[in-house]
N, CA, C and O of each residue as an XYZ file, in Angstrom:
660
protein
N      76.353     91.721    107.690
C      75.154     92.502    107.935
C      74.974     93.518    106.806
O      75.940     94.123    106.341
N      73.753     93.691    106.382
C      73.441     94.635    105.321
C      73.215     96.023    105.891
O      72.561     96.198    106.919
N      73.770     96.999    105.199
C      73.596     98.386    105.619
C      72.185     98.838    105.256
O      71.717     98.612    104.140
N      71.522     99.472    106.201
C      70.192    100.034    105.974
C      70.351    101.497    105.558
O      71.083    102.255    106.193
N      69.658    101.882    104.485
C      69.676    103.268    104.015
C      68.251    103.805    104.109
O      67.325    103.242    103.525
N      68.086    104.909    104.857
C      66.769    105.482    105.121
C      66.794    106.976    104.828
O      67.755    107.666    105.167
N      65.732    107.471    104.198
C      65.584    108.904    103.959
C      64.809    109.511    105.124
O      63.780    108.979    105.541
N      65.313    110.632    105.647
C      64.696    111.323    106.778
C      64.556    112.800    106.414
O      65.494    113.403    105.893
N      63.397    113.377    106.684
C      63.218    114.833    106.510
C      63.456    115.495    107.851
O      62.669    115.321    108.782
N      64.537    116.254    107.958
C      64.874    116.891    109.240
C      66.051    117.831    109.051
O      66.643    117.908    107.974
N      66.373    118.535    110.109
C      67.602    119.311    110.229
C      68.673    118.310    110.668
O      68.520    117.663    111.704
N      69.738    118.179    109.906
C      70.755    117.149    110.167
C      71.386    117.290    111.553
O      71.881    116.305    112.102
N      71.378    118.478    112.120
C      71.996    118.672    113.434
C      71.124    118.149    114.570
O      71.556    118.151    115.723
N      69.910    117.703    114.271
C      69.000    117.198    115.306
C      68.891    115.674    115.306
O      68.162    115.110    116.122
N      69.598    115.008    114.412
C      69.471    113.557    114.249
C      70.477    112.839    115.156
O      71.678    113.085    115.048
N      70.009    111.955    116.049
C      70.953    111.219    116.897
C      71.630    110.084    116.117
O      70.997    109.080    115.790
N      72.924    110.259    115.825
C      73.733    109.270    115.112
C      75.149    109.309    115.682
O      75.502    110.218    116.433
N      75.939    108.329    115.323
C      77.344    108.346    115.738
C      78.121    109.442    115.019
O      78.957    110.119    115.618
N      77.833    109.613    113.704
C      78.580    110.588    112.910
C      77.646    111.377    111.998
O      76.750    110.819    111.366
N      77.873    112.671    111.946
C      77.157    113.566    111.033
C      78.138    113.999    109.956
O      79.262    114.402    110.255
N      77.709    113.914    108.708
C      78.531    114.378    107.597
C      78.135    115.813    107.288
O      76.952    116.146    107.220
N      79.140    116.655    107.103
C      78.878    118.014    106.671
C      79.472    118.197    105.280
O      80.537    117.665    104.967
N      78.772    118.951    104.463
C      79.236    119.268    103.114
C      80.222    120.422    103.238
O      79.836    121.591    103.232
N      81.489    120.078    103.350
C      82.534    121.043    103.683
C      83.184    121.657    102.445
O      83.086    121.130    101.336
N      83.850    122.784    102.671
C      84.709    123.353    101.632
C      86.123    122.819    101.858
O      86.423    122.283    102.925
N      86.982    122.963    100.863
C      88.307    122.349    100.932
C      89.184    122.907    102.053
O      90.110    122.234    102.507
N      88.902    124.123    102.497
C      89.690    124.708    103.594
C      89.148    124.342    104.973
O      89.778    124.641    105.987
N      87.981    123.694    105.014
C      87.381    123.188    106.261
C      87.164    124.284    107.302
O      87.374    124.064    108.494
N      86.745    125.458    106.847
C      86.573    126.587    107.765
C      85.111    126.907    108.055
O      84.817    127.945    108.649
N      84.214    126.061    107.659
C      82.805    126.353    107.845
C      82.305    127.181    106.683
O      83.086    127.796    105.957
N      81.021    127.191    106.519
C      80.426    127.926    105.404
C      78.958    128.140    105.668
O      78.545    128.314    106.814
N      78.173    128.128    104.622
C      76.733    128.290    104.749
C      76.037    126.945    104.707
O      76.681    125.897    104.750
N      74.738    126.984    104.624
C      73.940    125.768    104.488
C      74.196    124.761    105.588
O      74.268    125.108    106.767
N      74.335    123.495    105.180
C      74.564    122.402    106.125
C      75.834    122.644    106.932
O      75.844    122.455    108.149
N      76.895    123.060    106.265
C      78.167    123.250    106.967
C      78.044    124.321    108.050
O      78.576    124.160    109.149
N      77.355    125.393    107.745
C      77.141    126.438    108.738
C      76.338    125.933    109.927
O      76.654    126.243    111.076
N      75.299    125.152    109.648
C      74.466    124.599    110.722
C      75.256    123.644    111.612
O      75.132    123.682    112.836
N      76.072    122.786    110.991
C      76.878    121.838    111.763
C      77.910    122.579    112.606
O      78.101    122.256    113.778
N      78.575    123.567    112.020
C      79.560    124.336    112.781
C      78.906    125.089    113.935
O      79.480    125.181    115.020
N      77.724    125.620    113.713
C      77.009    126.323    114.769
C      76.663    125.373    115.915
O      76.820    125.725    117.084
N      76.194    124.171    115.582
C      75.820    123.196    116.605
C      77.040    122.653    117.353
O      76.957    122.372    118.549
N      78.161    122.506    116.661
C      79.347    121.910    117.273
C      80.197    122.919    118.041
O      80.966    122.536    118.923
N      80.065    124.199    117.715
C      80.797    125.230    118.438
C      82.160    125.541    117.843
O      82.584    124.895    116.885
N      82.852    126.533    118.408
C      84.093    127.050    117.830
C      85.264    126.069    117.815
O      86.186    126.233    117.016
N      85.248    125.065    118.669
C      86.352    124.101    118.657
C      86.370    123.295    117.360
O      87.418    122.784    116.966
N      85.215    123.176    116.691
C      85.156    122.407    115.446
C      86.010    123.046    114.363
O      86.779    122.354    113.697
N      85.889    124.344    114.179
C      86.681    124.999    113.134
C      88.167    124.947    113.468
O      88.992    124.791    112.568
N      88.520    125.073    114.726
C      89.927    125.000    115.116
C      90.498    123.619    114.800
O      91.616    123.512    114.296
N      89.749    122.581    115.087
C      90.209    121.210    114.823
C      90.253    120.913    113.333
O      91.203    120.299    112.846
N      89.231    121.346    112.612
C      89.177    121.007    111.191
C      90.228    121.767    110.386
O      90.759    121.228    109.415
N      90.539    123.000    110.765
C      91.560    123.781    110.045
C      92.902    123.068    110.017
O      93.656    123.185    109.051
N      93.197    122.327    111.083
C      94.465    121.603    111.159
C      94.544    120.474    110.126
O      95.633    119.984    109.824
N      93.394    120.062    109.585
C      93.341    118.952    108.631
C      93.243    119.424    107.185
O      93.228    118.608    106.263
N      93.176    120.740    106.983
C      93.022    121.315    105.641
C      94.392    121.423    104.967
O      95.416    121.441    105.650
N      94.418    121.492    103.649
C      93.265    121.425    102.755
C      92.816    119.984    102.524
O      93.581    119.032    102.677
N      91.574    119.870    102.159
C      90.951    118.575    101.903
C      90.389    118.629    100.472
O      89.441    119.373    100.218
N      90.949    117.863     99.547
C      90.506    117.966     98.154
C      89.117    117.375     97.920
O      88.642    116.543     98.693
N      88.482    117.819     96.845
C      87.171    117.283     96.465
C      87.263    115.766     96.320
O      88.230    115.233     95.776
N      86.237    115.090     96.816
C      86.188    113.641     96.751
C      86.741    112.965     97.991
O      86.760    111.737     98.075
N      87.197    113.767     98.965
C      87.775    113.190    100.174
C      87.050    113.694    101.416
O      86.194    114.576    101.337
N      87.406    113.119    102.568
C      86.746    113.466    103.825
C      87.720    113.286    104.982
O      88.630    112.458    104.928
N      87.511    114.081    106.030
C      88.283    113.967    107.270
C      87.284    113.958    108.430
O      86.129    114.354    108.271
N      87.740    113.504    109.587
C      86.841    113.396    110.741
C      87.406    114.136    111.941
O      88.613    114.139    112.186
N      86.500    114.765    112.686
C      86.840    115.428    113.941
C      85.793    115.034    114.974
O      84.736    114.510    114.621
N      86.082    115.282    116.248
C      85.022    115.141    117.248
C      83.886    116.124    116.942
O      84.087    117.105    116.226
N      82.708    115.860    117.481
C      81.549    116.737    117.263
C      81.459    117.846    118.311
O      80.590    118.713    118.219
N      82.336    117.826    119.292
C      82.428    118.862    120.313
C      81.070    119.148    120.959
O      80.531    118.266    121.627
N      80.503    120.327    120.789
C      79.274    120.703    121.493
C      77.995    120.141    120.876
O      76.915    120.321    121.440
N      78.091    119.472    119.747
C      76.903    118.875    119.133
C      76.453    117.712    120.015
O      77.219    116.777    120.246
N      75.240    117.763    120.497
C      74.774    116.763    121.452
C      74.208    115.508    120.791
O      73.962    114.513    121.472
N      73.998    115.539    119.485
C      73.358    114.414    118.807
C      74.338    113.475    118.116
O      73.924    112.435    117.604
N      75.624    113.810    118.086
C      76.620    112.987    117.395
C      77.949    113.031    118.142
O      78.228    113.968    118.890
N      78.765    111.995    117.924
C      80.103    111.944    118.512
C      81.143    112.519    117.557
O      82.164    113.054    117.988
N      80.874    112.403    116.253
C      81.853    112.738    115.228
C      81.233    113.608    114.153
O      80.043    113.500    113.859
N      82.058    114.478    113.566
C      81.678    115.212    112.361
C      82.635    114.774    111.259
O      83.855    114.843    111.414
N      82.071    114.331    110.162
C      82.868    113.962    108.999
C      82.719    115.085    107.981
O      81.623    115.357    107.491
N      83.827    115.722    107.675
C      83.866    116.860    106.754
C      84.121    116.300    105.358
O      85.240    115.890    105.048
N      83.093    116.282    104.520
C      83.166    115.681    103.194
C      83.148    116.785    102.137
O      82.224    117.597    102.093
N      84.166    116.806    101.296
C      84.289    117.852    100.284
C      83.858    117.295     98.929
O      84.566    116.503     98.308
N      82.689    117.727     98.494
C      82.202    117.314     97.190
C      82.730    118.219     96.095
O      83.306    119.269     96.377
N      82.537    117.818     94.849
C      83.012    118.632     93.730
C      82.072    119.794     93.424
O      80.864    119.709     93.645
N      82.646    120.873     92.913
C      81.844    121.935     92.313
C      81.442    121.408     90.943
O      82.298    120.974     90.172
N      80.156    121.441     90.634
C      79.657    120.827     89.400
C      80.130    121.553     88.146
O      79.937    122.759     87.995
N      80.753    120.792     87.255
C      81.136    121.280     85.929
C      80.476    120.446     84.842
O      80.283    120.916     83.721
N      80.132    119.214     85.175
C      79.516    118.319     84.210
C      79.629    116.880     84.674
O      80.092    116.617     85.784
N      79.204    115.939     83.825
C      79.209    114.517     84.197
C      80.579    113.984     84.612
O      80.665    112.960     85.289
N      81.647    114.669     84.212
C      82.986    114.218     84.609
C      83.205    114.309     86.117
O      84.179    113.757     86.628
N      82.326    114.989     86.831
C      82.443    115.110     88.287
C      81.810    113.944     89.045
O      81.934    113.859     90.267
N      81.136    113.050     88.332
C      80.464    111.933     88.987
C      81.407    111.091     89.854
O      81.038    110.764     90.982
N      82.619    110.721     89.378
C      83.503    109.927     90.249
C      83.872    110.637     91.557
O      83.963    109.992     92.602
N      84.082    111.945     91.511
C      84.438    112.678     92.738
C      83.261    112.724     93.706
O      83.452    112.636     94.919
N      82.046    112.860     93.180
C      80.881    112.872     94.071
C      80.691    111.499     94.712
O      80.434    111.410     95.913
N      80.812    110.439     93.933
C      80.697    109.086     94.493
C      81.797    108.851     95.527
O      81.551    108.265     96.582
N      83.014    109.311     95.217
C      84.159    109.091     96.116
C      83.969    109.743     97.468
O      84.424    109.207     98.478
N      83.301    110.897     97.512
C      83.152    111.585     98.794
C      82.229    110.802     99.736
O      82.435    110.820    100.950
N      81.226    110.123     99.200
C      80.366    109.275    100.042
C      81.158    108.072    100.560
O      81.043    107.709    101.730
N      81.951    107.463     99.698
C      82.779    106.329    100.104
C      83.822    106.760    101.133
O      84.065    106.050    102.108
N      84.436    107.915    100.917
C      85.437    108.429    101.860
C      84.813    108.701    103.231
O      85.426    108.415    104.260
N      83.606    109.249    103.245
C      82.937    109.515    104.519
C      82.667    108.212    105.277
O      82.832    108.156    106.495
N      82.258    107.179    104.563
C      82.044    105.882    105.228
C      83.364    105.320    105.757
O      83.393    104.717    106.830
N      84.446    105.510    105.020
C      85.758    105.040    105.491
C      86.164    105.758    106.780
O      86.704    105.134    107.693
N      85.906    107.074    106.858
C      86.221    107.812    108.083
C      85.331    107.311    109.232
O      85.790    107.193    110.368
N      84.061    107.017    108.933
C      83.166    106.475    109.957
C      83.705    105.151    110.490
O      83.683    104.902    111.696
N      84.187    104.309    109.586
C      84.763    103.029    110.019
C      85.980    103.243    110.912
O      86.171    102.510    111.883
N      86.803    104.236    110.594
C      88.008    104.502    111.381
C      87.701    104.849    112.829
O      88.493    104.537    113.718
N      86.561    105.492    113.082
C      86.216    105.885    114.456
C      85.171    104.959    115.078
O      84.708    105.203    116.192
N      84.799    103.899    114.358
C      83.857    102.929    114.899
C      82.401    103.348    114.848
O      81.576    102.785    115.568
N      82.065    104.323    114.016
C      80.671    104.767    113.903
C      79.835    103.694    113.197
O      80.256    103.137    112.183
N      78.675    103.419    113.731
C      77.768    102.443    113.125
C      76.551    103.099    112.493
O      75.828    102.471    111.720
N      76.328    104.376    112.829
C      75.224    105.130    112.214
C      75.775    106.467    111.742
O      76.620    107.078    112.396
N      75.271    106.909    110.582
C      75.794    108.119    109.959
C      74.663    108.850    109.244
O      73.776    108.231    108.656
N      74.711    110.176    109.306
C      73.712    111.009    108.630
C      74.406    111.831    107.553
O      75.370    112.545    107.829
N      73.907    111.725    106.323
C      74.457    112.463    105.184
C      73.497    113.547    104.724
O      72.285    113.334    104.707
N      74.025    114.714    104.348
C      73.229    115.693    103.600
C      73.386    115.380    102.108
O      74.102    114.451    101.734
N      72.719    116.154    101.275
C      72.868    116.020     99.822
C      74.108    116.818     99.407
O      74.013    118.005     99.092
N      75.250    116.167     99.409
C      76.536    116.819     99.165
C      76.609    117.391     97.752
O      76.217    116.740     96.784
N      77.111    118.608     97.652
C      77.367    119.346     96.407
C      76.124    119.886     95.703
O      76.243    120.466     94.624
N      74.940    119.712     96.278
C      73.721    120.148     95.579
C      73.314    121.583     95.884
O      72.388    122.109     95.267
N      73.992    122.218     96.825
C      73.679    123.610     97.146
C      74.486    124.544     96.269
O      74.344    124.530     95.046
N      75.330    125.352     96.883
C      76.110    126.341     96.130
C      77.094    125.700     95.158
O      77.566    126.368     94.238
N      77.413    124.414     95.342
C      78.322    123.739     94.408
C      77.613    123.319     93.115
O      78.270    122.881     92.171
N      76.290    123.445     93.062
C      75.536    123.344     91.823
C      75.310    121.974     91.214
O      74.908    121.890     90.053
N      75.552    120.891     91.951
C      75.322    119.567     91.365
C      73.823    119.362     91.164
O      73.046    119.628     92.081
N      73.396    118.895     89.986
C      71.969    118.649     89.766
C      71.436    117.637     90.794
O      71.949    116.521     90.880
N      70.423    118.014     91.566
C      69.960    117.156     92.664
C      69.542    115.742     92.261
O      69.815    114.794     92.997
N      68.894    115.580     91.122
C      68.472    114.237     90.702
C      69.687    113.352     90.432
O      69.716    112.193     90.845
N      70.683    113.890     89.746
C      71.909    113.134     89.480
C      72.640    112.838     90.783
O      73.130    111.726     90.981
N      72.716    113.821     91.668
C      73.405    113.633     92.939
C      72.737    112.540     93.774
O      73.425    111.758     94.430
N      71.415    112.479     93.755
C      70.702    111.437     94.504
C      71.062    110.050     93.963
O      71.356    109.135     94.732
N      71.036    109.907     92.658
C      71.362    108.624     92.022
C      72.797    108.208     92.347
O      73.047    107.059     92.710
N      73.728    109.138     92.216
C      75.149    108.856     92.450
C      75.397    108.490     93.911
O      76.128    107.543     94.202
N      74.790    109.240     94.827
C      75.014    108.976     96.253
C      74.480    107.610     96.656
O      75.154    106.873     97.376
N      73.294    107.263     96.207
C      72.720    105.957     96.563
C      73.557    104.825     95.978
O      73.810    103.831     96.659
N      73.987    104.959     94.730
C      74.818    103.915     94.115
C      76.139    103.761     94.860
O      76.590    102.639     95.089
N      76.762    104.871     95.238
C      78.037    104.814     95.961
C      77.863    104.153     97.326
O      78.683    103.327     97.728
N      76.803    104.513     98.032
C      76.563    103.923     99.349
C      76.305    102.425     99.243
O      76.826    101.644    100.038
N      75.502    102.027     98.261
C      75.212    100.596     98.093
C      76.453     99.794     97.737
O      76.561     98.630     98.122
N      77.387    100.388     97.013
C      78.588     99.675     96.572
C      79.696     99.652     97.624
O      80.643     98.875     97.506
N      79.588    100.482     98.634
C      80.668    100.637     99.616
C      80.823     99.415    100.513
O      79.848     98.761    100.883
N      82.074     99.128    100.850
C      82.404     98.119    101.847
C      82.601     98.869    103.159
O      83.531     99.666    103.285
N      81.734     98.618    104.134
C      81.769     99.373    105.381
C      81.180     98.569    106.524
O      80.432     97.615    106.313
N      81.529     98.968    107.734
C      80.916     98.396    108.931
C      79.738     99.241    109.415
O      79.069     98.870    110.380
N      79.479    100.367    108.759
C      78.334    101.203    109.121
C      77.056    100.391    108.898
O      76.882     99.754    107.859
N      76.176    100.429    109.886
C      74.932     99.651    109.819
C      73.750    100.469    109.336
O      72.866     99.936    108.665
N      73.716    101.761    109.665
C      72.580    102.613    109.317
C      73.066    103.907    108.688
O      73.872    104.633    109.271
N      72.563    104.186    107.487
C      72.829    105.442    106.798
C      71.513    106.199    106.714
O      70.520    105.693    106.192
N      71.522    107.409    107.231
C      70.364    108.287    107.109
C      70.688    109.352    106.076
O      71.670    110.082    106.215
N      69.869    109.440    105.048
C      69.985    110.491    104.044
C      69.036    111.587    104.503
O      67.817    111.453    104.400
N      69.601    112.662    105.006
C      68.807    113.680    105.685
C      68.529    114.847    104.741
O      69.439    115.527    104.267
N      67.253    115.050    104.490
C      66.797    116.091    103.575
C      66.032    117.150    104.347
O      65.097    116.838    105.086
N      66.426    118.390    104.178
C      65.690    119.491    104.784
C      64.425    119.785    103.975
O      63.412    120.211    104.529
N      64.491    119.556    102.677
C      63.389    119.911    101.781
C      62.709    118.671    101.197
O      63.372    117.666    100.941
N      61.393    118.735    100.984
C      60.658    117.579    100.448
C      61.181    117.105     99.087
O      61.199    115.903     98.826
N      61.606    118.024     98.221
C      62.086    117.628     96.895
C      63.330    116.740     97.009
O      63.452    115.745     96.294
N      64.242    117.098     97.901
C      65.452    116.292     98.093
C      65.084    114.902     98.603
O      65.625    113.901     98.133
N      64.174    114.840     99.556
C      63.727    113.549    100.091
C      63.113    112.700     98.982
O      63.397    111.506     98.888
N      62.286    113.299     98.153
C      61.636    112.562     97.057
C      62.658    112.027     96.059
O      62.515    110.908     95.565
N      63.687    112.817     95.760
C      64.716    112.360     94.817
C      65.489    111.175     95.394
O      65.767    110.216     94.674
N      65.841    111.224     96.682
C      66.530    110.092     97.300
C      65.639    108.866     97.364
O      66.096    107.752     97.110
N      64.369    109.059     97.700
C      63.447    107.910     97.748
C      63.320    107.258     96.375
O      63.285    106.032     96.274
N      63.252    108.064     95.321
C      63.189    107.517     93.963
C      64.481    106.753     93.635
O      64.425    105.676     93.042
N      65.625    107.293     94.011
C      66.901    106.618     93.752
C      66.983    105.300     94.496
O      67.532    104.332     93.970
N      66.455    105.241     95.698
C      66.465    104.001     96.477
C      65.575    102.919     95.857
O      65.823    101.726     96.037
N      64.548    103.338     95.132
C      63.649    102.371     94.464
C      64.266    101.781     93.206
O      63.757    100.788     92.686
N      65.331    102.355     92.711
C      65.972    101.871     91.472
C      66.715    100.565     91.719
O      67.313    100.011     90.797
């Protein structure tokens, strides 16, 4: 079966999927942006569970239950690289692949991704869109549906352009 990749404009915490990916920091303690929103939706048990799995290096991901989040069963904590230059491309691609591997481990068939590393980690959004789509297309996974969830129209447009390539 071919994996379907769809761009959605929404708040990632409102999307009904098996697994939600959060753009986590290496200590897995919650943060701002997407990670803050996911932690807020999932409640305090999420940080307690994720701390036990830290540290998590850039390019990798771990999975926890979604606790109080009503739209997902699992939270996949994906740690992208802090942007320094094109040498970070393999780590950014790896974090998407790692998140899909964690989804496979828990039997998730649908997953929602944010634009990992494009916020405070400074990855250029156009490059990040291209890298994420290429990594997802190349991945071997049982996930059937990938939602690329964009809060902002510019992010959605960049992912849509990458999907047309």
